[in-house]
DRENMAR-42855 format. One line per field, with one value per residue: x, z, y of N, C-alpha, C in turn; residue in one letter; residue number from 1. Coordinates in steps of 0.2 Angstrom, whole numbers, plus 5000, padded with zeros to 4 digits. Example, Ala and Ser with C-alpha at 12.3 -4.5 7.8 and 13.67 -1.06 7.14 Angstrom:
! residues 2
nc1 = c(5066	5064)
nc3 = c(5039	5035)
nc2 = c(4972	4989)
cac1 = c(5062	5068)
cac3 = c(5039	5036)
cac2 = c(4978	4995)
cc1 = c(5066	5064)
cc3 = c(5039	5039)
cc2 = c(4984	5000)
minu = c(A	S)
bake = c(1	2)
//
This chain:
! residues 206
nc1 = c(4466	4463	4459	4466	4457	4453	4460	4449	4444	4446	4431	4417	4413	4424	4433	4426	4428	4441	4444	4437	4444	4457	4454	4449	4460	4473	4486	4498	4490	4494	4497	4496	4488	4476	4472	4467	4454	4448	4440	4446	4448	4452	4465	4475	4485	4481	4469	4472	4479	4469	4461	4470	4471	4457	4457	4466	4472	4462	4456	4460	4472	4478	4493	4509	4516	4528	4527	4515	4500	4491	4478	4480	4480	4480	4496	4497	4487	4490	4495	4483	4475	4481	4477	4465	4467	4476	4493	4502	4511	4529	4542	4555	4571	4582	4576	4573	4585	4591	4582	4585	4599	4597	4589	4598	4609	4606	4607	4610	4618	4615	4627	4633	4625	4626	4640	4640	4632	4639	4635	4627	4613	4597	4586	4573	4571	4573	4563	4552	4553	4551	4538	4531	4532	4542	4555	4563	4569	4582	4589	4605	4621	4636	4646	4656	4646	4635	4626	4610	4603	4597	4583	4573	4555	4541	4530	4537	4541	4528	4523	4531	4528	4535	4540	4551	4566	4576	4572	4574	4580	4596	4610	4619	4612	4605	4613	4618	4626	4634	4636	4648	4659	4653	4651	4639	4624	4612	4595	4580	4570	4559	4546	4545	4545	4540	4525	4523	4520	4523	4532	4550	4567	4585	4595	4609	4620	4621)
nc3 = c(5393	5376	5362	5346	5331	5319	5302	5288	5272	5257	5252	5242	5244	5250	5239	5230	5237	5237	5223	5220	5227	5222	5209	5211	5217	5215	5216	5217	5226	5242	5252	5265	5264	5259	5270	5279	5276	5276	5285	5301	5301	5289	5277	5269	5259	5254	5249	5238	5230	5226	5219	5209	5202	5198	5188	5179	5163	5157	5149	5156	5169	5185	5191	5197	5205	5210	5227	5228	5220	5204	5192	5175	5157	5147	5140	5128	5121	5118	5104	5097	5104	5101	5089	5091	5103	5106	5107	5121	5121	5121	5134	5131	5123	5131	5144	5146	5145	5157	5167	5165	5169	5183	5187	5185	5192	5205	5223	5216	5212	5205	5199	5196	5187	5177	5174	5169	5158	5151	5149	5153	5165	5163	5173	5169	5164	5175	5183	5176	5177	5191	5192	5186	5195	5194	5199	5215	5229	5239	5250	5256	5249	5259	5256	5251	5250	5251	5241	5233	5233	5221	5217	5210	5211	5219	5210	5198	5197	5197	5185	5175	5176	5185	5198	5207	5208	5203	5193	5181	5165	5161	5159	5150	5141	5134	5125	5108	5098	5088	5092	5097	5111	5126	5139	5144	5150	5141	5135	5142	5136	5122	5125	5138	5140	5147	5147	5141	5150	5149	5139	5137	5139	5136	5141	5138	5152	5160)
nc2 = c(4572	4577	4566	4565	4569	4556	4557	4560	4554	4564	4573	4576	4589	4595	4595	4603	4615	4617	4618	4629	4639	4638	4642	4655	4662	4673	4670	4655	4642	4636	4621	4624	4636	4631	4623	4632	4634	4622	4609	4602	4589	4585	4582	4594	4591	4579	4582	4590	4581	4573	4582	4585	4573	4572	4582	4578	4575	4583	4598	4609	4609	4604	4611	4611	4626	4638	4638	4631	4627	4629	4632	4628	4629	4614	4608	4602	4607	4620	4624	4624	4633	4645	4650	4657	4664	4679	4681	4688	4703	4703	4704	4717	4713	4717	4718	4704	4699	4704	4699	4686	4685	4689	4678	4667	4670	4675	4679	4695	4710	4726	4733	4721	4714	4723	4722	4709	4710	4719	4732	4748	4747	4752	4762	4761	4749	4740	4745	4740	4726	4725	4731	4721	4711	4702	4702	4706	4715	4707	4710	4717	4718	4715	4726	4740	4754	4746	4738	4735	4718	4708	4697	4683	4681	4673	4675	4675	4662	4656	4662	4657	4644	4636	4625	4626	4636	4629	4621	4628	4628	4622	4633	4630	4622	4631	4637	4639	4628	4633	4646	4659	4659	4667	4679	4683	4676	4667	4672	4667	4653	4655	4651	4653	4666	4682	4692	4708	4723	4736	4748	4746	4749	4751	4765	4775	4778	4793)
cac1 = c(4470	4459	4461	4466	4452	4456	4459	4445	4446	4443	4425	4415	4413	4431	4436	4423	4430	4448	4443	4435	4450	4462	4451	4448	4466	4478	4493	4497	4488	4498	4493	4494	4483	4470	4471	4464	4447	4446	4438	4451	4449	4454	4472	4476	4489	4477	4463	4475	4481	4463	4459	4474	4468	4451	4458	4471	4469	4457	4458	4463	4475	4481	4500	4514	4519	4531	4526	4508	4497	4487	4476	4483	4477	4484	4501	4496	4481	4492	4495	4476	4473	4485	4473	4460	4469	4481	4498	4504	4518	4534	4547	4561	4576	4586	4573	4574	4592	4592	4578	4589	4604	4595	4587	4604	4615	4604	4606	4614	4618	4614	4633	4635	4621	4629	4646	4639	4629	4644	4632	4623	4606	4592	4581	4566	4571	4573	4556	4547	4553	4548	4531	4528	4533	4546	4561	4562	4575	4583	4594	4610	4628	4640	4652	4656	4639	4629	4621	4604	4603	4590	4582	4566	4550	4536	4526	4541	4540	4521	4522	4534	4526	4540	4539	4557	4570	4581	4569	4576	4585	4603	4612	4623	4607	4602	4618	4618	4633	4638	4637	4654	4658	4651	4650	4632	4619	4607	4589	4575	4567	4553	4539	4546	4546	4535	4521	4525	4515	4525	4538	4556	4573	4591	4598	4616	4620	4625)
cac3 = c(5386	5371	5357	5340	5327	5313	5296	5284	5265	5254	5250	5236	5247	5251	5232	5227	5240	5235	5216	5220	5230	5217	5203	5213	5219	5210	5217	5218	5232	5245	5256	5271	5263	5259	5276	5283	5275	5277	5292	5304	5300	5281	5275	5263	5254	5251	5245	5232	5226	5224	5215	5203	5199	5195	5182	5175	5156	5155	5145	5162	5173	5191	5190	5203	5203	5216	5232	5228	5214	5200	5186	5168	5151	5145	5136	5121	5117	5116	5097	5094	5107	5098	5083	5093	5108	5104	5112	5124	5119	5126	5136	5126	5124	5136	5150	5146	5147	5164	5170	5165	5173	5189	5188	5185	5197	5211	5223	5211	5212	5199	5196	5194	5181	5171	5172	5165	5151	5147	5147	5159	5165	5164	5179	5166	5163	5182	5186	5172	5180	5198	5192	5184	5201	5192	5203	5221	5233	5243	5255	5253	5250	5263	5253	5250	5247	5252	5235	5234	5230	5217	5215	5207	5215	5218	5204	5193	5196	5194	5178	5170	5178	5189	5205	5210	5203	5201	5187	5176	5161	5162	5154	5144	5136	5130	5121	5102	5097	5083	5095	5100	5119	5128	5147	5146	5149	5136	5137	5143	5130	5120	5129	5145	5141	5151	5143	5142	5152	5147	5135	5141	5135	5140	5139	5141	5159	5159)
cac2 = c(4574	4575	4562	4568	4566	4553	4561	4557	4555	4570	4571	4581	4596	4598	4596	4609	4621	4618	4620	4636	4643	4638	4646	4662	4665	4676	4667	4648	4640	4631	4616	4628	4641	4628	4620	4637	4634	4615	4606	4600	4582	4584	4584	4598	4588	4574	4585	4593	4575	4571	4587	4584	4567	4574	4586	4575	4574	4588	4604	4613	4604	4607	4610	4614	4632	4641	4633	4629	4624	4633	4629	4630	4625	4608	4610	4599	4611	4627	4626	4626	4639	4651	4652	4661	4669	4683	4680	4694	4706	4700	4710	4719	4708	4719	4716	4697	4697	4706	4694	4679	4686	4689	4671	4662	4673	4678	4686	4699	4717	4730	4733	4714	4714	4728	4719	4703	4712	4724	4739	4750	4745	4758	4762	4759	4741	4738	4746	4736	4720	4726	4732	4714	4707	4696	4702	4709	4716	4702	4712	4721	4715	4719	4729	4747	4756	4741	4738	4730	4712	4706	4690	4682	4680	4667	4677	4673	4654	4655	4664	4652	4637	4632	4623	4628	4639	4624	4619	4632	4624	4624	4639	4626	4619	4636	4639	4636	4625	4637	4652	4660	4659	4674	4679	4684	4671	4667	4673	4662	4651	4659	4649	4655	4673	4685	4697	4715	4728	4743	4748	4747	4749	4754	4771	4776	4781	4799)
cc1 = c(4465	4462	4461	4461	4456	4455	4454	4447	4443	4436	4423	4415	4420	4435	4433	4426	4437	4448	4442	4441	4455	4460	4451	4455	4471	4485	4492	4495	4492	4494	4491	4488	4476	4468	4467	4456	4444	4444	4445	4453	4450	4461	4472	4479	4485	4471	4466	4477	4475	4460	4464	4472	4462	4452	4463	4469	4464	4460	4462	4465	4478	4489	4503	4516	4522	4530	4519	4506	4492	4484	4479	4481	4483	4489	4500	4490	4484	4492	4488	4473	4475	4481	4468	4462	4476	4487	4500	4510	4523	4539	4552	4566	4581	4583	4573	4580	4594	4588	4582	4595	4602	4593	4593	4609	4613	4607	4612	4613	4617	4621	4635	4631	4624	4636	4645	4636	4634	4641	4628	4616	4602	4588	4574	4566	4570	4566	4551	4547	4550	4540	4527	4529	4537	4553	4559	4568	4576	4589	4599	4617	4632	4647	4651	4649	4634	4624	4616	4605	4597	4589	4575	4561	4545	4532	4530	4540	4533	4520	4525	4532	4531	4539	4545	4562	4575	4578	4570	4581	4592	4606	4616	4618	4604	4607	4618	4626	4637	4639	4644	4653	4657	4650	4643	4628	4614	4600	4585	4572	4561	4547	4540	4546	4539	4531	4524	4519	4516	4531	4544	4562	4579	4593	4605	4616	4624	4629)
cc3 = c(5381	5365	5350	5335	5321	5307	5291	5276	5262	5251	5245	5238	5247	5244	5229	5230	5238	5227	5216	5223	5225	5211	5205	5215	5214	5211	5218	5225	5236	5250	5263	5270	5263	5265	5280	5282	5275	5284	5295	5303	5292	5280	5269	5257	5250	5247	5238	5228	5223	5218	5208	5199	5195	5188	5177	5168	5153	5152	5150	5167	5179	5191	5196	5200	5210	5221	5233	5221	5210	5194	5180	5163	5149	5140	5129	5117	5115	5109	5094	5097	5104	5092	5085	5099	5106	5110	5114	5121	5124	5128	5131	5128	5130	5143	5151	5148	5154	5168	5171	5169	5181	5191	5189	5190	5203	5217	5219	5212	5205	5195	5193	5187	5175	5169	5167	5158	5147	5145	5153	5159	5167	5170	5176	5166	5170	5184	5182	5175	5187	5197	5190	5190	5199	5196	5209	5225	5238	5248	5252	5254	5255	5260	5252	5247	5248	5247	5236	5230	5227	5216	5212	5213	5214	5212	5198	5191	5194	5187	5173	5172	5181	5196	5210	5205	5200	5195	5181	5171	5162	5157	5148	5139	5132	5125	5114	5101	5092	5086	5098	5108	5121	5136	5149	5145	5144	5139	5138	5137	5128	5124	5136	5146	5144	5146	5145	5144	5150	5143	5139	5136	5139	5137	5142	5148	5158	5165)
cc2 = c(4572	4571	4566	4565	4562	4557	4557	4558	4561	4568	4577	4588	4599	4599	4602	4615	4622	4620	4627	4641	4643	4643	4653	4665	4667	4673	4659	4647	4635	4627	4620	4633	4637	4625	4625	4637	4627	4613	4603	4593	4580	4587	4588	4595	4583	4576	4588	4587	4573	4576	4586	4578	4568	4578	4583	4573	4579	4594	4609	4608	4608	4606	4614	4621	4636	4636	4630	4626	4629	4629	4632	4626	4620	4610	4608	4603	4618	4629	4628	4632	4646	4654	4657	4666	4672	4682	4687	4697	4704	4706	4711	4714	4711	4717	4708	4695	4699	4701	4687	4680	4685	4681	4666	4664	4675	4675	4690	4706	4720	4731	4726	4713	4717	4725	4713	4705	4716	4730	4741	4748	4751	4757	4759	4752	4738	4739	4742	4729	4720	4727	4725	4709	4701	4696	4706	4710	4710	4703	4716	4717	4719	4720	4736	4749	4752	4740	4733	4724	4710	4699	4689	4681	4674	4669	4674	4665	4653	4656	4659	4645	4633	4631	4626	4631	4634	4620	4622	4628	4627	4629	4635	4623	4624	4639	4636	4634	4629	4644	4653	4660	4666	4673	4680	4678	4672	4669	4667	4659	4655	4657	4650	4663	4676	4690	4704	4720	4735	4743	4749	4747	4752	4760	4772	4780	4787	4800)
minu = c(M	S	E	L	K	P	M	R	E	P	D	E	D	S	L	R	L	A	E	A	L	V	F	A	S	A	E	P	V	T	P	R	G	L	A	K	V	L	P	D	D	L	D	A	D	A	V	L	V	A	L	R	A	R	Y	A	G	R	G	V	E	L	V	D	A	A	N	G	V	M	F	R	S	A	L	D	L	A	P	R	L	R	K	V	I	E	S	P	R	R	L	P	R	V	A	M	E	T	L	S	I	V	A	Y	H	Q	P	V	T	R	P	E	I	E	H	I	R	G	T	A	L	S	Q	Q	T	L	D	S	L	L	E	L	D	L	I	A	P	K	G	R	R	E	S	P	G	R	P	T	L	W	G	T	T	A	A	F	L	A	H	F	G	L	K	D	I	R	E	L	P	R	R	E	D	L	L	L	E	T	A	P	P	R	S	T	P	E	I	L	P	V	D	L	Q	A	P	L	D	S	D	G	G	D	K	P	R	L)
bake = c(1	2	3	4	5	6	7	8	9	10	11	12	13	14	15	16	17	18	19	20	21	22	23	24	25	26	27	28	29	30	31	32	33	34	35	36	37	38	39	40	41	42	43	44	45	46	47	48	49	50	51	52	53	54	55	56	57	58	59	60	61	62	63	64	65	66	67	68	69	70	71	72	73	74	75	76	77	78	79	80	81	82	83	84	85	86	87	88	89	90	91	92	93	94	95	96	97	98	99	100	101	102	103	104	105	106	107	108	109	110	111	112	113	114	115	116	117	118	119	120	121	122	123	124	125	126	127	128	129	130	131	132	133	134	135	136	137	138	139	140	141	142	143	144	145	146	147	148	149	150	151	152	153	154	155	156	157	158	159	160	161	162	163	164	165	166	167	168	169	170	171	172	173	174	175	176	177	178	179	180	181	182	183	184	185	186	187	188	189	190	191	192	193	194	195	196	197	198	199	200	201	202	203	204	205	206)
//
C-alpha cells in the first residue's frame, strides 16, 4: 500500500499558477478547479489563502464570489476610479424589481412574480435577465400547468460580489422608514445593480 505524500507549503510557482488562473477565468475559481492544475502535493485551499494574503491591501484584491474567488478592484478606490471609468448603464427598474423578487423569493414562478409586482411580466424583461445569466430555470412547480421555477445563478453572485445568497441585505434594511407598506420587495441597492446589455421594459399582456 503506497503512502500518501505529505502536503508541502505553497511556493512561488503555485502562486503564479493560481494567479494566472484567476486572472484568465471568466468565472470564480473554486478550490476544486485550482486543484486540477496543481501538483498532487499542494493543497488548493492553502494556495488560495496565500494568494489572498499576497494581494491584501493592493489595488486589486482576491475576494470571495459564488463558490470561488475572483480579482476585484479595492472598494476604497472606487470613488477615484469613477472619474476615469464610465459606469455601465443599469438595468431598467422593472428588470431590477424582477431580479430582486427572484433573489428574495426563489424558487419562484412567473405568475408569482407577477402577483408580487401587481402587473404582467413581459417576455423581454425575462429574456434580458436570462441573457445576462442572472437568472436560470430551477425545475418546475408541481401544480397545474407545472410552471417553471426561477432562481439566481452563480453569475449573479459573482457579479454582485456575494459568496452566498444569504449575504443579500435583508429586505427590511432596504425599506425607507417613511415609505408606506407595500407587498413588493424593494430593488437591490444602487451599488449592487447590474449593467444593462439591452433595452428592456414591460408591456401589457394581451
